[in-house]
N, C-alpha and C positions, 0 to 999 in steps of 0.2 A: 419283310416277311416273304419268304420264298417257298412255294409249294414243292414238295418232293414227290409225293404220290398220293393217290386216293384209294379208298377201300372198296370201290365199285367197279371191278374189272369188266372189260367188255366180254361178250359171249362169242364173238366172231373175230376173225383176223381183220384189223382196221386197215384194209388195203389203201383206201383213199387217203387216210391220215398219213400213212407211211409214204405214199407217193408225193403228197404235198411237202412233207419234210425233206424228202430227197430232192425235189425240184428246187426248193429254197436253197439247199446246200449247194447244189450244182450251179445254180445261177450266181450265188455269192462267190464261188470259186472263179467263175467266169469274170465277175466284176473285178476280182483281185488281179486277174491277168490283163484285162482290157482297160482298167482305170476309169477315168471320168467319162469316157465315151459312152459307156453303158448308162450312166446317170443322165447324161445329156439327151440320149435318145429315148429312154424308157421310164425315167422318173416322172412323177406328176408335178408339173409346175402350174399352180392354180391360175395364174394370170393368163396362161395359154388357153385354158378351158373357158374362163369367164369372159375373155376378151378385154379385160381391164388393163389400164396402164400399170406396169409393175411398180411396186413400192421401192423406195430408196433402200438399198442394201449394200453390203460390203462389196469390194471390188471383185473378189472371187465369185460371189453369188451372181453378180451382174454378168460376169463372163460366162458362167454356166447358163444363165437365163438367155443371154443373147445367142449362144450356140444352140440351145434348145429351140428357140424361136425359128432358127434357120434349118436345123438338122433333126429336130425332134420327131418322134413317131407320129404318123398321121393315120386317122384323125386324132386330134389331141385328146378327146374324151377316152380313147382306148387306153391311155396311160393310167387311167383309174385301175385297170386290171393288171397291166404289166408292172406297175409300181409295187403291187402286192408281193412280188417275188424278189424284190431288191432289198438290201439291208445296208446300213451305214457302217457297221463294224461287226467283229466277231461276237462281242457281247450282246449287241442288238439281235443278231441271228440266234445265238444260243438261248437267250432269254425267251424269245418268241417260240422257238421250237420246243423248249421245255413245257411251256403252257399248252401248246398244241398237242404234244405227246400225252400229257396227263389227262386233259379234258376232252380232246377231240375224238378219241376212240369210242367213248360212251355215246356221244351224239351221233356218230356214224352208225353205231349199232341200232339206235332208235329210228333214225330217218331212212336208213338204207344208203347204199353207196352213191347212187346217182343224185338223189334228193339232197344228200349231205354235201356233195360237191357244189350243187346249185346254191344251197344255203350258204356255204362258205363264201362263194364269190359274191352273192347278193349282199351279205353283211359287209363285206369289204367295200362294195360299191356305195352302200349307204354311209359307211364310215367316211369314205372319201367325200361324199356330198356334204356331210356335217362339217368336215374340215374346210371345204370350199366356202361354206356360209360364214365362217369365222376368219378366213384368210383368203378372201376372194381375189385380192390383188397381190398376193405374195409371189415373190420371185424365187423363193427358196424351194429347192426340190424336196418333195415329200416322197418317202419310200418306206416300205416295211409291211409285214403281214399283221401288224398289231390290230388294225381295225377289224379284219376278218376274224382273227382269233378272239377279239372282244365279243363278237357275235356268238362264238362257241361258248364263251364263259356265260353270256346271258342265257343261253339255252340250258347249260348245266345248272344254273341257278334255279331254273324252273323245275327241272327234272329231279335233281338230287341235292336239295338244300341241306339235308341231314347227313349226307355222306361225309365220312371223316377224311380230312386232308392233312397229311403230315407236313408240317411247315418248319422251316428254319426261322427262328425269331432272333433279331439283332436288337437287344436292349440291355445295355451294360455287359451282359454275358451272352454268348451265342448258345442257344438251346433249341431242342427239338420238341415240338408239341403237336398233338392231334387236335384239330379244330373242325367244327362243322363247315362244310363247303359254303353254305349260305352266309356265314359270318365272314369267311375269307373273301369271297367274291363281292359281298355287299360292301365291305370295307374298301376293297380295291375300287369299286364303282364310285363310292362317295369321294375318294381322293381325286379320281379323274374329273368328276363333276365340279368339285371345288376349283381345281386348277383350270379346267377348260371353259366351263359355262359361266362361272362366277368371275372369271377374268384373271385369276392369279397367274395363269400360264398362257394367256392370250397372245402375248408377244413373243413366245418362245416356241416356234413351230418349225418343223423341217429338220431333216437329219444333217444337212450341211452346216447348220448353225449349232448343232449339238442339242437341239431342243426336242420337244415331244409334242405330237399333234393330239392334245388331250381331247379336243372336241370329236376327233375321229374315234377315239376309244369309247366315248359316251354314246355316239351315234351307233357304232357297231354293237355295243352291249344291248342297247334298247331294241335294235333291229332283231338280234338273236332272241331276246326275251319275248318279244311280241310274236315272232314267227313260231317259236316253240309253243306258245300258248295256243296258236292257231292249229298247228300240226298235232298237238297233244293236249286236247282240252281236258278239263277236270273230269274225273269219273262221276257218274250219276250219284246224286245224293241218296243216302240210305233212307229206307222208309221210316216214318215216324212211329210206326207201331208194327207189331208182328201179328200175323193171323192167329186166331185161336185154333185149337185142335179140331173143333167141329167145322171149321171153315176150310180145312185142307182136303184136297182130293187124294184119297188113299189108293186110287186104282193103279 
């Protein structure tokens, strides 16, 4: 199920969303030119942050981890943020940017540009923290904007659960259908929760192994959901009764 667009267009130009997309594309082009050097220096290697002994991994991953230990960006915790702008493949990049373009503009419109940027980075950091909890001794480099974008999805779920999202459905035949955003995002979150928290995907993390950091998606989504609840509380409840005509002030 792939979202194509939603029917709740933003009211202002989403400058920050466009800038984030541009930054991710530019960094990915740099990755293609520089090769593994960028991953070694700026990807998130969980064992570097937690100080744990790295887990047993493939020879290629061990080589990356050893190089990161020696040449990686310092302080190691800063790679929580630098890794948000790296991607493992063109499909990884395109998939993330499609979701960011569709859902990010509305959240930027509600929060404002500066708060939206802080929101995005904070959700990405929480997502990285969730991944560290489940892969604390991993030597596999973790990279991608998925955790931060999951926060955007969580915020969208709070604000626009009934907005219609046009999706491509792959089931026997390929078809296009309009579905409520709450259904689409809720289904996505349940899949991430099953894979990441219940353990079905616990051993498949990090882009170098071709895996997905499901716990990061769950953590980012929850962070975005709770933050938007805080920033955009529910409207006051309607009164249980209406005043009678003789109770109104007609002055």
